[in-house]
C-alpha positions as CSV (number, residue, x, y, z in Angstrom):
1,X,-0.1,0.0,-0.1
2,X,2.9,2.4,0.8
3,X,4.5,1.7,-2.6
4,X,1.2,2.6,-4.4
5,X,0.7,5.7,-2.4
6,X,4.3,6.6,-3.4
7,X,3.7,6.1,-7.2
8,X,0.4,7.9,-7.0
9,X,2.2,11.0,-5.3
10,X,5.0,10.9,-7.7
11,X,2.5,10.6,-10.9
12,X,0.8,13.7,-9.5
13,X,4.1,15.7,-8.9
14,X,4.9,14.7,-12.7
15,X,1.3,15.8,-14.0
16,X,1.5,19.2,-12.0
17,X,5.2,19.9,-12.9
18,X,4.4,21.4,-16.5
19,X,1.9,24.0,-15.0
20,X,4.2,24.8,-12.1
21,X,7.3,25.4,-14.2
22,X,5.2,27.4,-16.8
23,X,4.1,29.7,-13.9
24,X,7.7,29.6,-12.5
25,X,9.2,30.7,-15.8
26,X,6.7,33.5,-16.1
27,X,7.4,34.8,-12.7
28,X,11.3,34.7,-13.5
29,X,10.7,36.4,-16.8
30,X,8.3,39.2,-15.6
31,X,10.6,41.9,-16.4
32,X,11.0,40.9,-20.0
33,X,7.4,40.2,-20.4
34,X,6.7,43.8,-18.9
35,X,8.9,45.2,-21.7
36,X,7.3,43.2,-24.2
37,X,3.9,44.4,-23.3
38,X,3.7,47.8,-24.8
39,X,5.0,46.5,-28.3
40,X,2.3,43.6,-28.2
41,X,-0.4,45.9,-27.2
42,X,0.4,48.1,-30.2
43,X,0.7,45.0,-32.4
44,X,-2.9,44.1,-31.1
45,X,-4.4,47.6,-31.4
46,X,-3.2,48.5,-34.7
47,X,-2.7,45.2,-36.5
48,X,-5.3,42.7,-35.4
49,X,-8.2,44.7,-34.2
50,X,-8.7,46.7,-37.5
51,X,-8.7,43.2,-39.1
52,X,-12.5,43.1,-38.7
53,X,-12.8,45.9,-41.4
54,X,-12.1,43.1,-44.0
55,X,-15.7,42.1,-43.5
56,X,-16.8,45.1,-45.8
57,X,-15.1,42.9,-48.8
58,X,-18.2,40.8,-48.4
59,X,-20.7,43.7,-47.6
60,X,-22.6,46.7,-49.6
61,X,-20.6,48.8,-47.3
62,X,-22.3,52.3,-46.5
63,X,-20.2,54.7,-44.3
64,X,-23.6,55.8,-42.7
65,X,-24.3,52.3,-41.5
66,X,-21.0,51.2,-40.5
67,X,-19.2,47.9,-41.0
68,X,-21.7,45.7,-39.0
69,X,-24.9,47.8,-40.0
70,X,-23.9,47.3,-43.9
71,X,-26.0,44.5,-45.7
72,X,-24.3,41.3,-46.8
73,X,-23.6,41.1,-50.6
74,X,-25.5,38.6,-52.5
75,X,-23.5,36.4,-53.9
76,X,-21.2,36.9,-50.9
77,X,-18.1,37.1,-53.3
78,X,-19.4,39.5,-55.7
79,X,-16.6,42.1,-55.3
80,X,-14.3,39.3,-56.0
81,X,-16.1,38.3,-59.2
82,X,-16.3,41.7,-60.4
83,X,-12.6,42.0,-60.2
84,X,-11.8,39.0,-62.2
85,X,-14.3,40.0,-64.7
86,X,-12.5,43.4,-65.2
87,X,-11.0,43.5,-68.6
88,X,-7.9,44.8,-67.1
89,X,-7.6,42.2,-64.1
90,X,-5.1,39.9,-65.7
91,X,-2.9,42.8,-67.0
92,X,-2.9,44.4,-63.4
93,X,-2.0,41.2,-61.7
94,X,0.7,40.6,-64.4
95,X,2.0,44.2,-64.0
96,X,2.2,43.5,-60.0
97,X,4.0,40.2,-60.5
98,X,6.4,41.3,-63.0
99,X,7.4,44.6,-60.9
100,X,7.5,42.4,-57.5
101,X,9.6,39.5,-59.1
102,X,12.0,41.9,-60.8
103,X,12.5,44.1,-57.6
104,X,13.1,40.9,-55.5
105,X,15.5,39.7,-58.1
106,X,17.7,42.6,-57.7
107,X,16.9,44.1,-54.2
108,X,17.3,40.7,-52.3
109,X,20.9,39.7,-53.3
110,X,22.4,43.2,-53.5
111,X,22.5,43.7,-49.7
112,X,23.9,40.1,-49.2
113,X,26.8,40.8,-51.7
114,X,27.5,44.4,-50.4
115,X,27.6,43.0,-46.8
116,X,30.0,40.2,-47.7
117,X,32.3,42.9,-49.7
118,X,32.0,45.4,-46.7
119,X,33.0,42.7,-44.3
120,X,36.3,42.3,-46.1
121,X,37.2,45.9,-45.8
122,X,39.8,46.0,-43.2
123,X,40.2,49.8,-42.5
124,X,37.9,50.7,-39.7
125,X,37.3,54.2,-40.8
126,X,36.7,53.5,-44.6
127,X,34.5,50.8,-43.7
128,X,32.4,52.9,-41.4
129,X,32.2,55.8,-44.1
130,X,31.1,53.4,-46.8
131,X,28.4,52.2,-44.2
132,X,27.2,55.8,-43.5
133,X,27.2,56.7,-47.1
134,X,25.3,53.8,-48.2
135,X,22.5,54.3,-45.4
136,X,21.8,57.8,-46.7
137,X,19.3,57.0,-49.7
138,X,17.2,54.9,-47.3
139,X,16.1,58.5,-45.5
140,X,15.5,60.2,-48.8
141,X,11.8,60.7,-49.3
142,X,10.1,58.8,-52.1
143,X,8.6,62.1,-53.4
144,X,12.2,63.4,-53.8
145,X,13.4,59.9,-55.3
146,X,10.5,60.2,-58.0
147,X,11.4,64.0,-58.5
148,X,15.2,63.0,-59.1
149,X,14.0,60.3,-61.6
150,X,11.9,62.6,-63.5
151,X,14.5,65.3,-63.7
152,X,17.3,62.7,-64.8
153,X,15.2,60.9,-67.1
154,X,14.3,64.0,-69.1
155,X,16.0,64.6,-72.4
156,X,18.3,67.2,-70.8
157,X,18.8,65.0,-67.7
158,X,21.7,63.1,-66.3
159,X,20.9,59.6,-67.7
160,X,20.7,61.1,-71.2
161,X,24.0,62.9,-70.7
162,X,25.5,59.4,-69.8
163,X,23.7,58.0,-72.9
164,X,25.3,60.9,-75.1
165,X,28.8,60.1,-73.5
166,X,28.4,56.6,-74.9
167,X,27.3,57.6,-78.2
168,X,23.5,56.9,-77.7
169,X,20.8,59.2,-78.7
170,X,18.9,61.4,-76.1
171,X,15.3,59.9,-75.4
172,X,12.6,61.2,-73.2
173,X,12.7,58.2,-70.5
174,X,9.6,59.4,-68.9
175,X,7.4,59.2,-72.0
176,X,6.1,55.6,-72.2
177,X,7.0,52.5,-70.0
178,X,10.1,51.4,-71.7
179,X,12.5,52.6,-69.1
180,X,10.2,52.3,-66.1
181,X,11.5,49.0,-64.8
182,X,15.0,50.2,-65.2
183,X,14.3,53.3,-63.1
184,X,12.2,51.7,-60.5
185,X,14.3,48.6,-60.0
186,X,17.5,50.7,-60.0
187,X,16.5,53.2,-57.7
188,X,15.1,50.5,-55.4
189,X,18.4,48.8,-55.2
190,X,20.0,52.2,-54.4
191,X,17.9,52.9,-51.8
192,X,17.9,49.5,-50.0
193,X,21.5,48.0,-50.5
194,X,22.9,49.7,-47.5
195,X,19.9,49.6,-45.2
196,X,19.3,46.0,-46.0
197,X,23.1,45.0,-45.2
198,X,22.5,45.9,-41.8
199,X,21.1,42.6,-40.8
200,X,23.6,40.6,-42.7
201,X,26.4,42.8,-41.1
202,X,25.3,41.9,-37.7
203,X,25.1,38.0,-38.4
204,X,28.7,38.4,-39.8
205,X,29.9,40.1,-36.5
206,X,29.0,36.7,-34.6
207,X,31.6,34.8,-36.5
208,X,34.4,33.5,-34.2
209,X,37.7,35.2,-35.5
210,X,39.5,32.0,-34.8
211,X,38.0,30.5,-37.8
212,X,40.0,33.2,-40.1
213,X,43.0,32.5,-38.1
214,X,43.0,28.8,-39.0
215,X,42.0,29.6,-42.5
216,X,45.2,32.1,-42.7
217,X,47.2,29.4,-41.4
218,X,45.9,26.8,-43.9
219,X,46.6,29.5,-46.8
220,X,42.9,30.1,-47.7
221,X,42.4,33.2,-50.0
222,X,39.6,35.9,-49.4
223,X,37.2,34.1,-51.8
224,X,37.7,30.9,-49.7
225,X,37.1,32.7,-46.7
226,X,33.9,34.0,-48.1
227,X,32.5,30.8,-49.4
228,X,33.5,28.7,-46.4
229,X,33.2,31.1,-43.5
230,X,31.3,34.1,-43.7
231,X,28.5,32.8,-46.4
232,X,27.5,29.8,-44.1
233,X,27.1,32.2,-41.1
234,X,24.5,34.3,-43.0
235,X,22.7,31.5,-44.5
236,X,19.8,31.4,-41.7
237,X,19.5,35.1,-41.9
238,X,19.4,35.0,-45.7
239,X,16.6,32.2,-45.6
240,X,14.4,34.2,-43.1
241,X,14.9,37.2,-45.2
242,X,13.8,35.4,-48.5
243,X,10.7,34.0,-46.8
244,X,9.8,37.7,-45.9
245,X,10.7,39.1,-49.2
246,X,8.6,36.5,-51.1
247,X,5.7,37.6,-49.3
248,X,5.9,41.1,-50.5
249,X,6.0,40.3,-54.2
250,X,2.6,41.7,-54.6
251,X,3.0,44.8,-52.4
252,X,4.8,47.0,-55.1
253,X,5.8,50.3,-53.8
254,X,2.7,52.3,-54.5
255,X,3.8,55.6,-53.8
256,X,6.6,55.5,-56.0
257,X,4.6,53.9,-59.2
258,X,1.9,56.5,-58.4
259,X,4.3,59.4,-58.8
260,X,6.1,57.8,-61.8
261,X,2.9,57.5,-63.6
262,X,1.7,60.0,-66.2
263,X,-0.5,60.1,-69.1
264,X,1.8,58.2,-71.4
265,X,2.3,55.2,-69.3
266,X,-0.4,55.1,-66.7
267,X,-2.4,52.0,-68.5
268,X,0.9,50.3,-68.6
269,X,1.7,50.9,-65.0
270,X,-1.2,50.1,-63.3
271,X,-0.7,47.8,-60.3
272,X,-2.9,46.2,-57.6
273,X,-1.9,48.8,-55.2
274,X,-2.6,51.7,-57.8
275,X,-5.9,50.1,-58.6
276,X,-7.0,49.9,-54.9
277,X,-6.1,53.6,-54.7
278,X,-8.2,54.6,-57.6
279,X,-11.2,52.3,-56.7
280,X,-11.1,53.0,-53.0
281,X,-10.0,56.6,-52.3
282,X,-10.8,58.4,-55.6
283,X,-14.2,56.6,-56.7
284,X,-15.0,55.8,-53.2
285,X,-15.8,52.0,-53.7
286,X,-14.5,50.7,-50.4
287,X,-15.9,47.3,-50.5
288,X,-14.6,46.7,-53.9
289,X,-11.2,48.0,-53.2
290,X,-11.0,46.2,-49.8
291,X,-11.8,42.7,-51.7
292,X,-9.0,43.3,-54.3
293,X,-6.4,44.1,-51.5
294,X,-7.6,41.1,-49.5
295,X,-7.2,39.1,-52.7
296,X,-3.6,40.2,-52.5
297,X,-3.0,39.7,-49.1
298,X,-4.2,36.0,-49.2
299,X,-1.8,35.3,-52.1
300,X,1.0,37.0,-50.2
301,X,0.2,34.7,-47.2
302,X,0.3,31.6,-49.4
303,X,3.7,32.6,-51.0
304,X,5.1,32.8,-47.5
305,X,3.7,29.5,-46.2
306,X,4.7,27.8,-49.5
307,X,8.3,28.9,-49.3
308,X,8.7,28.2,-45.8
309,X,7.4,24.7,-46.4
310,X,9.9,24.4,-49.2
311,X,12.7,25.3,-47.0
312,X,11.4,23.3,-44.3
313,X,11.7,20.1,-46.7
314,X,15.2,21.1,-47.9
315,X,16.8,22.4,-44.8
316,X,14.6,22.2,-41.7
317,X,16.9,24.3,-39.4
318,X,16.5,27.6,-41.4
319,X,12.6,27.5,-41.7
320,X,10.6,30.2,-39.9
321,X,8.5,27.4,-38.3
């Protein structure tokens, strides 16, 4: 009987231990939890609470009646059907995908390459100077960037001066959409290459310097050090950033595209973001524009989950979840 009671007591302790350890952990980490609380509250208030507003995608929204008072659509997915029946629908989706893919194709690897090159700079002051200069474009307003592009792309602008130097004819690069992708992606790389390299440089600083000492003893050159020491150190960070960047493919820089549009290229540069702006803000079709934006968000969410699933299959250690 004594043995049975001991076993029962031990099993009850084991059963109760997870809860006890959980509350003990919370108690021990109370300071960190208090520090987390303001950010968590802001996230809930400004990110999660407003999500109920997506209901207007399925309603005949009237501002006088509010979200809950507005009547449901019949059929429920009427706004989505209307969008896909729009004659410009697939052109808008194609423009969005094209801009997103081309932007990611150049802006994603550029900070990685820049960080690896900057990590090889030995002069302390030279390295800091290059870093500071590369960060500056990130803080320039999009309005200013677009003004610069419009000025440089004119027939008397800097870009045409460069073309003339190499024996090419002057053209109005702001007329039509021929040079839009070059200007858009080029300016995006210029803006993000320095700022985006910060996270990779932080990962590179965690490398054990003794690895470089061993590599020097073995006679490794700089390329071999980058390939076998620096690159493996930033692979986990690169993977996470890739997953997050894939989720932004349909979220083109709305402000820049809107400011780069004119009468000669408006139809060719229409993307989901500008379409939502036109229908929602300009025309006041809030339900319709919300439905289109919800469609974009769902596709981005699927892309994130899909990319993470592929990475989890190939390299489980580097997946987000």
